[in-house]
ROPA-239942 format. One line per field, with one value per residue (C-alpha): residue number from 1; residue in three letters; x, y, z. Coordinates in steps of 0.2 Angstrom, whole numbers, plus 5000, padded with zeros to 4 digits. Layout:
<pts>
num [NUM | ...]
residuo [ALA | ...]
u [X | ...]
v [Y | ...]
w [Z | ...]
</pts>
This chain:
<pts>
num [1 | 2 | 3 | 4 | 5 | 6 | 7 | 8 | 9 | 10 | 11 | 12 | 13 | 14 | 15 | 16 | 17 | 18 | 19 | 20 | 21 | 22 | 23 | 24 | 25 | 26 | 27 | 28 | 29 | 30 | 31 | 32 | 33 | 34 | 35 | 36 | 37 | 38 | 39 | 40 | 41 | 42 | 43 | 44 | 45 | 46 | 47 | 48 | 49 | 50 | 51 | 52 | 53 | 54 | 55 | 56 | 57 | 58 | 59 | 60 | 61 | 62 | 63 | 64 | 65 | 66 | 67 | 68 | 69 | 70 | 71 | 72 | 73 | 74 | 75 | 76 | 77 | 78 | 79 | 80 | 81 | 82 | 83 | 84 | 85 | 86 | 87 | 88 | 89 | 90 | 91 | 92 | 93 | 94 | 95 | 96 | 97 | 98 | 99 | 100 | 101 | 102 | 103 | 104 | 105 | 106 | 107 | 108 | 109 | 110 | 111 | 112 | 113 | 114 | 115 | 116 | 117 | 118 | 119 | 120 | 121 | 122 | 123 | 124 | 125 | 126 | 127 | 128 | 129 | 130 | 131 | 132 | 133 | 134 | 135 | 136 | 137 | 138 | 139 | 140 | 141 | 142 | 143 | 144 | 145 | 146 | 147 | 148 | 149 | 150 | 151 | 152 | 153 | 154 | 155 | 156 | 157 | 158 | 159 | 160 | 161 | 162 | 163 | 164 | 165 | 166 | 167 | 168 | 169 | 170 | 171 | 172 | 173 | 174 | 175 | 176 | 177 | 178 | 179 | 180 | 181 | 182 | 183 | 184 | 185 | 186 | 187 | 188 | 189 | 190 | 191 | 192 | 193 | 194 | 195 | 196 | 197 | 198 | 199 | 200 | 201 | 202 | 203 | 204 | 205 | 206 | 207 | 208 | 209 | 210 | 211 | 212 | 213 | 214 | 215 | 216 | 217 | 218 | 219 | 220 | 221 | 222 | 223 | 224 | 225 | 226 | 227 | 228 | 229 | 230 | 231 | 232 | 233 | 234 | 235 | 236 | 237 | 238 | 239 | 240 | 241 | 242 | 243 | 244 | 245 | 246 | 247 | 248 | 249 | 250 | 251 | 252 | 253 | 254 | 255 | 256 | 257 | 258 | 259 | 260 | 261 | 262 | 263 | 264 | 265 | 266 | 267 | 268 | 269 | 270 | 271 | 272 | 273 | 274 | 275 | 276 | 277 | 278 | 279 | 280 | 281 | 282 | 283 | 284 | 285 | 286 | 287 | 288 | 289 | 290 | 291 | 292 | 293 | 294 | 295 | 296 | 297 | 298 | 299 | 300 | 301 | 302 | 303 | 304 | 305 | 306 | 307 | 308 | 309 | 310 | 311 | 312 | 313 | 314 | 315 | 316 | 317 | 318 | 319 | 320 | 321 | 322 | 323 | 324 | 325 | 326 | 327 | 328 | 329 | 330 | 331 | 332 | 333 | 334 | 335 | 336 | 337 | 338 | 339 | 340 | 341 | 342 | 343 | 344 | 345 | 346 | 347 | 348 | 349 | 350 | 351 | 352 | 353 | 354 | 355 | 356 | 357 | 358 | 359 | 360 | 361 | 362 | 363 | 364 | 365 | 366 | 367 | 368 | 369 | 370 | 371 | 372 | 373 | 374 | 375 | 376 | 377 | 378 | 379 | 380 | 381 | 382 | 383 | 384 | 385 | 386 | 387 | 388 | 389 | 390 | 391 | 392 | 393 | 394 | 395 | 396 | 397 | 398 | 399 | 400 | 401 | 402 | 403 | 404 | 405 | 406 | 407 | 408 | 409 | 410 | 411 | 412 | 413 | 414 | 415 | 416 | 417 | 418 | 419 | 420 | 421 | 422 | 423 | 424 | 425 | 426 | 427 | 428 | 429 | 430 | 431 | 432 | 433 | 434 | 435 | 436 | 437 | 438 | 439 | 440 | 441 | 442 | 443 | 444 | 445 | 446 | 447 | 448 | 449 | 450 | 451 | 452 | 453 | 454 | 455 | 456 | 457 | 458 | 459 | 460 | 461 | 462 | 463 | 464 | 465 | 466 | 467 | 468 | 469 | 470 | 471 | 472 | 473 | 474]
residuo [UNK | UNK | UNK | UNK | UNK | UNK | UNK | UNK | UNK | UNK | UNK | UNK | UNK | UNK | UNK | UNK | UNK | UNK | UNK | UNK | UNK | UNK | UNK | UNK | UNK | UNK | UNK | UNK | UNK | UNK | UNK | UNK | UNK | UNK | UNK | UNK | UNK | UNK | UNK | UNK | UNK | UNK | UNK | UNK | UNK | UNK | UNK | UNK | UNK | UNK | UNK | UNK | UNK | UNK | UNK | UNK | UNK | UNK | UNK | UNK | UNK | UNK | UNK | UNK | UNK | UNK | UNK | UNK | UNK | UNK | UNK | UNK | UNK | UNK | UNK | UNK | UNK | UNK | UNK | UNK | UNK | UNK | UNK | UNK | UNK | UNK | UNK | UNK | UNK | UNK | UNK | UNK | UNK | UNK | UNK | UNK | UNK | UNK | UNK | UNK | UNK | UNK | UNK | UNK | UNK | UNK | UNK | UNK | UNK | UNK | UNK | UNK | UNK | UNK | UNK | UNK | UNK | UNK | UNK | UNK | UNK | UNK | UNK | UNK | UNK | UNK | UNK | UNK | UNK | UNK | UNK | UNK | UNK | UNK | UNK | UNK | UNK | UNK | UNK | UNK | UNK | UNK | UNK | UNK | UNK | UNK | UNK | UNK | UNK | UNK | UNK | UNK | UNK | UNK | UNK | UNK | UNK | UNK | UNK | UNK | UNK | UNK | UNK | UNK | UNK | UNK | UNK | UNK | UNK | UNK | UNK | UNK | UNK | UNK | UNK | UNK | UNK | UNK | UNK | UNK | UNK | UNK | UNK | UNK | UNK | UNK | UNK | UNK | UNK | UNK | UNK | UNK | UNK | UNK | UNK | UNK | UNK | UNK | UNK | UNK | UNK | UNK | UNK | UNK | UNK | UNK | UNK | UNK | UNK | UNK | UNK | UNK | UNK | UNK | UNK | UNK | UNK | UNK | UNK | UNK | UNK | UNK | UNK | UNK | UNK | UNK | UNK | UNK | UNK | UNK | UNK | UNK | UNK | UNK | UNK | UNK | UNK | UNK | UNK | UNK | UNK | UNK | UNK | UNK | UNK | UNK | UNK | UNK | UNK | UNK | UNK | UNK | UNK | UNK | UNK | UNK | UNK | UNK | UNK | UNK | UNK | UNK | UNK | UNK | UNK | UNK | UNK | UNK | UNK | UNK | UNK | UNK | UNK | UNK | UNK | UNK | UNK | UNK | UNK | UNK | UNK | UNK | UNK | UNK | UNK | UNK | UNK | UNK | UNK | UNK | UNK | UNK | UNK | UNK | UNK | UNK | UNK | UNK | UNK | UNK | UNK | UNK | UNK | UNK | UNK | UNK | UNK | UNK | UNK | UNK | UNK | UNK | UNK | UNK | UNK | UNK | UNK | UNK | UNK | UNK | UNK | UNK | UNK | UNK | UNK | UNK | UNK | UNK | UNK | UNK | UNK | UNK | UNK | UNK | UNK | UNK | UNK | UNK | UNK | UNK | UNK | UNK | UNK | UNK | UNK | UNK | UNK | UNK | UNK | UNK | UNK | UNK | UNK | UNK | UNK | UNK | UNK | UNK | UNK | UNK | UNK | UNK | UNK | UNK | UNK | UNK | UNK | UNK | UNK | UNK | UNK | UNK | UNK | UNK | UNK | UNK | UNK | UNK | UNK | UNK | UNK | UNK | UNK | UNK | UNK | UNK | UNK | UNK | UNK | UNK | UNK | UNK | UNK | UNK | UNK | UNK | UNK | UNK | UNK | UNK | UNK | UNK | UNK | UNK | UNK | UNK | UNK | UNK | UNK | UNK | UNK | UNK | UNK | UNK | UNK | UNK | UNK | UNK | UNK | UNK | UNK | UNK | UNK | UNK | UNK | UNK | UNK | UNK | UNK | UNK | UNK | UNK | UNK | UNK | UNK | UNK | UNK | UNK | UNK | UNK | UNK | UNK | UNK | UNK | UNK | UNK | UNK | UNK | UNK | UNK | UNK | UNK | UNK | UNK | UNK | UNK | UNK | UNK | UNK | UNK | UNK | UNK | UNK | UNK | UNK | UNK | UNK | UNK | UNK | UNK | UNK | UNK | UNK | UNK]
u [6124 | 6113 | 6101 | 6101 | 6092 | 6102 | 6098 | 6108 | 6092 | 6088 | 6078 | 6064 | 6058 | 6069 | 6063 | 6048 | 6036 | 6042 | 6059 | 6053 | 6051 | 6042 | 6042 | 6041 | 6058 | 6073 | 6086 | 6104 | 6113 | 6105 | 6116 | 6111 | 6104 | 6096 | 6088 | 6081 | 6075 | 6066 | 6057 | 6052 | 6046 | 6036 | 6029 | 6027 | 6026 | 6017 | 6028 | 6033 | 6051 | 6064 | 6082 | 6096 | 6110 | 6126 | 6128 | 6117 | 6111 | 6107 | 6117 | 6132 | 6145 | 6137 | 6147 | 6144 | 6153 | 6145 | 6158 | 6155 | 6158 | 6146 | 6135 | 6140 | 6139 | 6154 | 6152 | 6168 | 6160 | 6148 | 6150 | 6136 | 6123 | 6122 | 6106 | 6101 | 6084 | 6074 | 6088 | 6082 | 6064 | 6070 | 6076 | 6060 | 6049 | 6056 | 6053 | 6072 | 6076 | 6092 | 6106 | 6121 | 6136 | 6148 | 6164 | 6180 | 6183 | 6202 | 6207 | 6225 | 6233 | 6251 | 6257 | 6268 | 6275 | 6269 | 6281 | 6296 | 6287 | 6295 | 6285 | 6283 | 6282 | 6285 | 6269 | 6256 | 6238 | 6228 | 6220 | 6201 | 6198 | 6209 | 6199 | 6183 | 6188 | 6194 | 6178 | 6168 | 6178 | 6176 | 6157 | 6155 | 6164 | 6154 | 6137 | 6141 | 6140 | 6129 | 6114 | 6125 | 6134 | 6123 | 6114 | 6119 | 6124 | 6107 | 6110 | 6129 | 6133 | 6139 | 6158 | 6160 | 6151 | 6160 | 6167 | 6186 | 6188 | 6179 | 6192 | 6208 | 6217 | 6210 | 6226 | 6228 | 6210 | 6213 | 6229 | 6220 | 6206 | 6218 | 6208 | 6222 | 6218 | 6202 | 6212 | 6216 | 6199 | 6191 | 6203 | 6201 | 6182 | 6183 | 6196 | 6210 | 6197 | 6199 | 6216 | 6226 | 6214 | 6226 | 6227 | 6209 | 6198 | 6189 | 6172 | 6175 | 6180 | 6165 | 6153 | 6161 | 6163 | 6152 | 6141 | 6130 | 6146 | 6154 | 6138 | 6137 | 6154 | 6151 | 6134 | 6127 | 6117 | 6130 | 6129 | 6118 | 6116 | 6103 | 6102 | 6108 | 6124 | 6121 | 6120 | 6115 | 6098 | 6091 | 6095 | 6088 | 6071 | 6072 | 6075 | 6061 | 6049 | 6054 | 6054 | 6054 | 6056 | 6075 | 6085 | 6101 | 6118 | 6115 | 6123 | 6118 | 6126 | 6119 | 6107 | 6096 | 6092 | 6081 | 6070 | 6055 | 6062 | 6076 | 6079 | 6092 | 6099 | 6102 | 6112 | 6112 | 6127 | 6118 | 6117 | 6099 | 6096 | 6081 | 6075 | 6070 | 6059 | 6056 | 6051 | 6066 | 6083 | 6091 | 6109 | 6116 | 6133 | 6149 | 6147 | 6165 | 6167 | 6172 | 6156 | 6146 | 6154 | 6138 | 6127 | 6133 | 6137 | 6134 | 6146 | 6138 | 6139 | 6157 | 6163 | 6157 | 6161 | 6178 | 6184 | 6182 | 6197 | 6195 | 6203 | 6197 | 6194 | 6193 | 6189 | 6192 | 6193 | 6210 | 6218 | 6236 | 6245 | 6256 | 6243 | 6238 | 6222 | 6211 | 6223 | 6225 | 6240 | 6238 | 6248 | 6256 | 6271 | 6286 | 6285 | 6269 | 6279 | 6277 | 6261 | 6260 | 6242 | 6242 | 6254 | 6245 | 6251 | 6251 | 6241 | 6242 | 6240 | 6232 | 6225 | 6226 | 6224 | 6209 | 6204 | 6185 | 6182 | 6182 | 6196 | 6198 | 6205 | 6205 | 6199 | 6205 | 6197 | 6209 | 6204 | 6216 | 6215 | 6223 | 6222 | 6211 | 6220 | 6222 | 6215 | 6209 | 6225 | 6235 | 6226 | 6230 | 6248 | 6248 | 6242 | 6254 | 6268 | 6263 | 6262 | 6279 | 6287 | 6280 | 6287 | 6304 | 6305 | 6301 | 6286 | 6275 | 6281 | 6289 | 6276 | 6280 | 6287 | 6272 | 6262 | 6269 | 6254 | 6238 | 6223 | 6209 | 6192 | 6181 | 6185 | 6174 | 6179 | 6170 | 6177 | 6178 | 6176 | 6174 | 6173 | 6180 | 6188 | 6202 | 6199 | 6201 | 6186 | 6176 | 6180 | 6175 | 6157 | 6159 | 6146 | 6133 | 6137 | 6136 | 6119 | 6113 | 6114 | 6099 | 6085 | 6095 | 6091 | 6078 | 6092 | 6094 | 6108 | 6110 | 6125 | 6141 | 6146 | 6131 | 6132 | 6141 | 6147 | 6138 | 6122 | 6111 | 6116 | 6114 | 6096 | 6093 | 6099 | 6088 | 6073 | 6077 | 6079 | 6064 | 6051 | 6060 | 6061 | 6042 | 6038 | 6048 | 6037 | 6021]
v [4809 | 4818 | 4830 | 4848 | 4863 | 4879 | 4886 | 4872 | 4864 | 4846 | 4842 | 4830 | 4826 | 4811 | 4802 | 4791 | 4790 | 4773 | 4781 | 4796 | 4795 | 4809 | 4810 | 4823 | 4820 | 4811 | 4805 | 4802 | 4788 | 4774 | 4773 | 4777 | 4794 | 4791 | 4774 | 4782 | 4797 | 4787 | 4777 | 4792 | 4802 | 4789 | 4779 | 4793 | 4809 | 4802 | 4809 | 4800 | 4796 | 4788 | 4783 | 4782 | 4770 | 4767 | 4749 | 4734 | 4736 | 4749 | 4751 | 4763 | 4759 | 4743 | 4729 | 4711 | 4695 | 4678 | 4665 | 4650 | 4635 | 4641 | 4654 | 4666 | 4685 | 4695 | 4714 | 4723 | 4740 | 4748 | 4738 | 4744 | 4757 | 4770 | 4771 | 4789 | 4796 | 4785 | 4773 | 4758 | 4761 | 4762 | 4744 | 4739 | 4745 | 4732 | 4718 | 4717 | 4710 | 4718 | 4713 | 4722 | 4723 | 4709 | 4718 | 4710 | 4692 | 4695 | 4688 | 4695 | 4711 | 4716 | 4734 | 4736 | 4751 | 4746 | 4759 | 4747 | 4731 | 4733 | 4729 | 4742 | 4732 | 4747 | 4755 | 4755 | 4757 | 4768 | 4760 | 4757 | 4769 | 4783 | 4780 | 4782 | 4798 | 4805 | 4801 | 4808 | 4825 | 4824 | 4821 | 4836 | 4847 | 4839 | 4843 | 4861 | 4862 | 4847 | 4858 | 4867 | 4851 | 4836 | 4830 | 4844 | 4862 | 4870 | 4881 | 4884 | 4902 | 4916 | 4917 | 4930 | 4919 | 4902 | 4896 | 4897 | 4879 | 4872 | 4881 | 4874 | 4858 | 4843 | 4838 | 4854 | 4853 | 4835 | 4841 | 4856 | 4846 | 4832 | 4819 | 4811 | 4794 | 4793 | 4795 | 4777 | 4771 | 4786 | 4784 | 4765 | 4767 | 4782 | 4773 | 4781 | 4789 | 4805 | 4808 | 4818 | 4820 | 4828 | 4843 | 4844 | 4858 | 4851 | 4855 | 4842 | 4829 | 4833 | 4832 | 4815 | 4807 | 4818 | 4817 | 4802 | 4791 | 4796 | 4792 | 4775 | 4771 | 4777 | 4768 | 4751 | 4756 | 4749 | 4750 | 4737 | 4726 | 4715 | 4698 | 4690 | 4700 | 4705 | 4724 | 4722 | 4714 | 4731 | 4738 | 4722 | 4725 | 4743 | 4738 | 4726 | 4739 | 4752 | 4740 | 4749 | 4766 | 4762 | 4763 | 4752 | 4751 | 4769 | 4786 | 4804 | 4810 | 4827 | 4838 | 4853 | 4862 | 4877 | 4885 | 4876 | 4858 | 4847 | 4835 | 4821 | 4811 | 4794 | 4780 | 4762 | 4750 | 4741 | 4758 | 4762 | 4780 | 4787 | 4805 | 4809 | 4824 | 4829 | 4844 | 4842 | 4834 | 4826 | 4823 | 4811 | 4805 | 4815 | 4832 | 4834 | 4844 | 4828 | 4819 | 4834 | 4837 | 4832 | 4844 | 4861 | 4870 | 4888 | 4901 | 4900 | 4881 | 4880 | 4892 | 4881 | 4863 | 4867 | 4871 | 4853 | 4843 | 4825 | 4808 | 4792 | 4775 | 4758 | 4742 | 4724 | 4706 | 4698 | 4681 | 4677 | 4662 | 4673 | 4683 | 4677 | 4667 | 4675 | 4690 | 4707 | 4718 | 4736 | 4750 | 4762 | 4773 | 4770 | 4788 | 4784 | 4773 | 4772 | 4783 | 4797 | 4795 | 4809 | 4801 | 4793 | 4785 | 4797 | 4793 | 4782 | 4769 | 4753 | 4754 | 4735 | 4718 | 4711 | 4693 | 4691 | 4673 | 4657 | 4644 | 4639 | 4651 | 4663 | 4680 | 4697 | 4714 | 4728 | 4746 | 4757 | 4776 | 4788 | 4806 | 4812 | 4804 | 4786 | 4773 | 4755 | 4748 | 4761 | 4755 | 4737 | 4742 | 4750 | 4735 | 4723 | 4734 | 4734 | 4715 | 4713 | 4724 | 4713 | 4698 | 4705 | 4711 | 4694 | 4699 | 4686 | 4670 | 4669 | 4661 | 4647 | 4652 | 4658 | 4663 | 4680 | 4690 | 4695 | 4687 | 4699 | 4691 | 4706 | 4725 | 4741 | 4758 | 4770 | 4786 | 4803 | 4803 | 4816 | 4831 | 4847 | 4863 | 4874 | 4884 | 4900 | 4894 | 4891 | 4908 | 4915 | 4908 | 4892 | 4882 | 4896 | 4896 | 4877 | 4877 | 4891 | 4879 | 4869 | 4871 | 4881 | 4877 | 4864 | 4854 | 4848 | 4839 | 4825 | 4814 | 4815 | 4832 | 4840 | 4830 | 4816 | 4801 | 4788 | 4780 | 4784 | 4802 | 4803 | 4797 | 4809 | 4823 | 4818 | 4818 | 4837 | 4840 | 4832 | 4843 | 4858 | 4849 | 4844 | 4862 | 4868 | 4856 | 4867]
w [5859 | 5872 | 5863 | 5868 | 5862 | 5856 | 5873 | 5882 | 5888 | 5887 | 5872 | 5876 | 5859 | 5855 | 5871 | 5869 | 5884 | 5889 | 5891 | 5902 | 5921 | 5930 | 5949 | 5963 | 5968 | 5960 | 5972 | 5967 | 5977 | 5986 | 6001 | 6019 | 6015 | 5998 | 6003 | 6019 | 6010 | 5997 | 6010 | 6020 | 6005 | 5997 | 6011 | 6025 | 6015 | 6000 | 5987 | 5971 | 5970 | 5959 | 5965 | 5953 | 5960 | 5951 | 5958 | 5957 | 5975 | 5988 | 6003 | 5999 | 6012 | 6018 | 6011 | 6015 | 6009 | 6011 | 6016 | 6004 | 6015 | 6029 | 6022 | 6036 | 6031 | 6035 | 6035 | 6029 | 6026 | 6039 | 6055 | 6067 | 6070 | 6084 | 6095 | 6090 | 6087 | 6074 | 6069 | 6078 | 6073 | 6055 | 6056 | 6065 | 6051 | 6040 | 6054 | 6057 | 6075 | 6081 | 6094 | 6101 | 6090 | 6096 | 6091 | 6084 | 6083 | 6085 | 6102 | 6102 | 6095 | 6090 | 6088 | 6073 | 6063 | 6045 | 6038 | 6042 | 6049 | 6066 | 6081 | 6094 | 6110 | 6122 | 6116 | 6130 | 6126 | 6138 | 6153 | 6152 | 6167 | 6158 | 6142 | 6151 | 6160 | 6143 | 6134 | 6149 | 6146 | 6128 | 6129 | 6141 | 6128 | 6114 | 6122 | 6123 | 6104 | 6100 | 6094 | 6081 | 6074 | 6076 | 6066 | 6054 | 6054 | 6052 | 6068 | 6065 | 6070 | 6060 | 6057 | 6071 | 6084 | 6081 | 6097 | 6097 | 6103 | 6087 | 6076 | 6084 | 6078 | 6087 | 6094 | 6102 | 6109 | 6116 | 6125 | 6131 | 6140 | 6145 | 6135 | 6124 | 6131 | 6121 | 6105 | 6100 | 6102 | 6093 | 6078 | 6078 | 6076 | 6064 | 6054 | 6044 | 6033 | 6044 | 6036 | 6049 | 6063 | 6074 | 6062 | 6058 | 6065 | 6081 | 6074 | 6060 | 6073 | 6084 | 6069 | 6063 | 6080 | 6092 | 6107 | 6101 | 6098 | 6115 | 6124 | 6116 | 6121 | 6139 | 6142 | 6141 | 6126 | 6113 | 6095 | 6086 | 6071 | 6064 | 6073 | 6056 | 6057 | 6039 | 6037 | 6019 | 6024 | 6028 | 6011 | 6002 | 6010 | 6005 | 5988 | 5988 | 5995 | 5982 | 5967 | 5951 | 5959 | 5959 | 5943 | 5946 | 5937 | 5931 | 5931 | 5926 | 5910 | 5909 | 5919 | 5917 | 5934 | 5936 | 5949 | 5941 | 5941 | 5935 | 5920 | 5920 | 5906 | 5914 | 5906 | 5912 | 5911 | 5896 | 5886 | 5889 | 5891 | 5901 | 5904 | 5921 | 5925 | 5943 | 5953 | 5965 | 5965 | 5981 | 5979 | 5992 | 5986 | 5991 | 5983 | 5976 | 5960 | 5951 | 5956 | 5951 | 5934 | 5924 | 5934 | 5926 | 5942 | 5943 | 5951 | 5968 | 5968 | 5961 | 5974 | 5988 | 5982 | 5975 | 5993 | 5999 | 6006 | 6009 | 6011 | 6003 | 6011 | 6003 | 6013 | 6009 | 6015 | 6012 | 6016 | 6017 | 6026 | 6036 | 6045 | 6063 | 6064 | 6078 | 6079 | 6073 | 6068 | 6071 | 6063 | 6075 | 6072 | 6082 | 6089 | 6098 | 6110 | 6125 | 6126 | 6114 | 6108 | 6096 | 6084 | 6070 | 6054 | 6039 | 6023 | 6013 | 6026 | 6031 | 6049 | 6053 | 6048 | 6058 | 6059 | 6054 | 6055 | 6044 | 6044 | 6026 | 6022 | 6037 | 6032 | 6037 | 6036 | 6029 | 6027 | 6017 | 6018 | 6006 | 5999 | 5985 | 5971 | 5978 | 5966 | 5970 | 5963 | 5973 | 5989 | 5986 | 5983 | 6000 | 6009 | 6000 | 6004 | 6022 | 6022 | 6013 | 6027 | 6041 | 6032 | 6029 | 6047 | 6053 | 6062 | 6054 | 6046 | 6029 | 6016 | 6005 | 5987 | 5977 | 5991 | 5994 | 5988 | 5997 | 5990 | 5988 | 5993 | 5992 | 5989 | 5990 | 5986 | 5998 | 5989 | 5997 | 6016 | 6029 | 6018 | 6026 | 6023 | 6031 | 6047 | 6036 | 6025 | 6040 | 6047 | 6030 | 6031 | 6022 | 6032 | 6029 | 6011 | 6010 | 6018 | 6007 | 5993 | 6000 | 5987 | 5975 | 5957 | 5964 | 5971 | 5989 | 5997 | 6011 | 6015 | 6024 | 6017 | 6026 | 6042 | 6051 | 6041 | 6052 | 6046 | 6061 | 6061 | 6042 | 6044 | 6058 | 6047 | 6032 | 6044 | 6047 | 6028 | 6021 | 6028 | 6020 | 6004 | 6004 | 6008 | 5993 | 5982 | 5986]
</pts>
């Protein structure tokens, strides 16, 4: 039982000195934003930190599987990084040589409606010149609003001054500016974690997939990866650097947050309980009310965080004898034929089965998107159901008896993705209210709820946040 005083404050008396950690800043979550913040705060800004990470490693949405027979790393989470501000320099400070992201290993692609397993041969992907034209139009429009959306919403206008185009559904926006030919590529990169991108307010699409990504696709400055093609390598080096300033396999059970500092009761997977005392708290995981349950939200915080809507994303590596070696099968609705690029599969869904490499057995990446209630078991059922329909329709070979089920080689639950609200909430001042929480009760926030989901942009946002946090320490 966690000790509390009659006033509801955490009682320090039961904790021996060896079970108390004191720091300038405690960081919750060791993903892209948390790991980056820890390095910058400790190494560059000379503040003491401790990171609390629920997994046994840093890296968040980075997930890498090592193929046993060859030792080759296969990234099935984060794929690559955008050349944006200090992203490349962050790799270089850890002596990591980088190279251009090579793209998919699949050399063929088939379009199939996963809802019934039937091919959609009449579907025609947009021509490359049409995609380039559409992306050029999109970039032009994104650049109009880049300073209020990227890398965060610090400069977002008051409700009465929000540009009208940012509030309309993205499908309407794409049609208005004749840029629908860019949609398949955008959705393929962003993944099904966007939920229903056609109905999302345009501002959230531009924040998630904005000007930096459009520039990357339109220029020779493509996204990059470590030359080892192992995205986990960066976080391994960060973990080594931070050493004992990371508490792994641990979660916060209770918290006391006031304007004078924070106290956290942290429990590890082996049952060890530690008291962490810090001047400031930086929360970098997805700030849903469920995730924030131990933190005793006040009315101001509850009012904001309870309004989030989001989808979930789970990524995996699978194998099955019927899936095409060196190929991909992409999920597309029959209604998208022949060129309706605004039709996307509804959630829950799997975007595609994509060959990743290896021969014995061949391995495939599968990303499953779902609503707020989707579980890992539910996600696996979605993928298995899609495969069953492909087999039943005769689109892929019927496996031998006993080989009907997907074999799950690796699986990662990325949880809540692309947090957003309704247009009505945005018009009502939601983003202003969200950012007003920065520093409230000694608590600061980074991560995808406050900026873009992509690592390079999360790092850039964190760089804008840290000077404010450090100033608040004084």
